[in-house]
C-alpha positions as CSV (number, residue, x, y, z in Angstrom):
1,X,164.7,79.6,-82.5
2,X,164.9,77.1,-79.6
3,X,167.7,74.6,-78.9
4,X,169.6,75.3,-82.1
5,X,173.3,74.6,-82.7
6,X,174.6,77.7,-84.6
7,X,178.2,76.8,-84.2
8,X,180.8,77.6,-86.8
9,X,178.8,80.1,-88.8
10,X,180.3,83.0,-90.7
11,X,178.9,86.4,-91.1
12,X,176.4,85.3,-93.7
13,X,174.7,83.0,-91.3
14,X,174.3,85.8,-88.7
15,X,172.9,88.2,-91.3
16,X,170.3,85.7,-92.4
17,X,169.2,85.0,-88.8
18,X,169.0,88.7,-88.1
19,X,166.8,89.3,-91.2
20,X,164.4,86.6,-89.9
21,X,164.0,88.5,-86.6
22,X,164.2,85.3,-84.6
23,X,164.8,85.2,-80.9
24,X,167.3,82.6,-79.5
25,X,166.6,80.3,-76.6
26,X,169.0,77.7,-75.4
27,X,171.1,77.9,-78.5
28,X,174.8,77.1,-79.0
29,X,176.7,79.9,-80.7
30,X,180.3,78.8,-80.6
31,X,183.2,79.4,-83.0
32,X,181.5,82.0,-85.1
33,X,183.6,84.3,-87.2
34,X,182.9,87.7,-88.7
35,X,181.0,89.9,-86.2
36,X,179.5,87.1,-84.2
37,X,180.0,88.7,-80.8
38,X,178.7,92.1,-82.1
39,X,175.7,90.3,-83.6
40,X,174.6,88.7,-80.4
41,X,175.1,91.9,-78.4
42,X,173.4,94.4,-80.8
43,X,171.1,92.5,-83.1
44,X,169.6,89.7,-81.0
45,X,168.4,91.2,-77.7
46,X,166.2,88.2,-77.0
47,X,168.9,85.7,-76.2
48,X,168.1,83.4,-73.3
49,X,170.1,80.5,-72.0
50,X,172.5,80.4,-74.9
51,X,176.1,79.1,-74.9
52,X,178.2,81.9,-76.6
53,X,181.9,81.5,-76.8
54,X,185.0,81.5,-79.0
55,X,183.5,84.1,-81.2
56,X,185.6,86.7,-83.1
57,X,184.7,90.3,-83.9
58,X,183.9,93.5,-82.1
């Protein structure tokens, strides 16, 4: 996924993305609830140039 705005997504959005096995490039991942931070750290190792902030979770 390139240049995507994935702001304000809950846990379901992250699980769907993880199942797709997509890499993230220059994406915005702001204000995500659930385990947003954990998702980015553990399930999406190919994150490049993304804006990640204001996420809740472990």
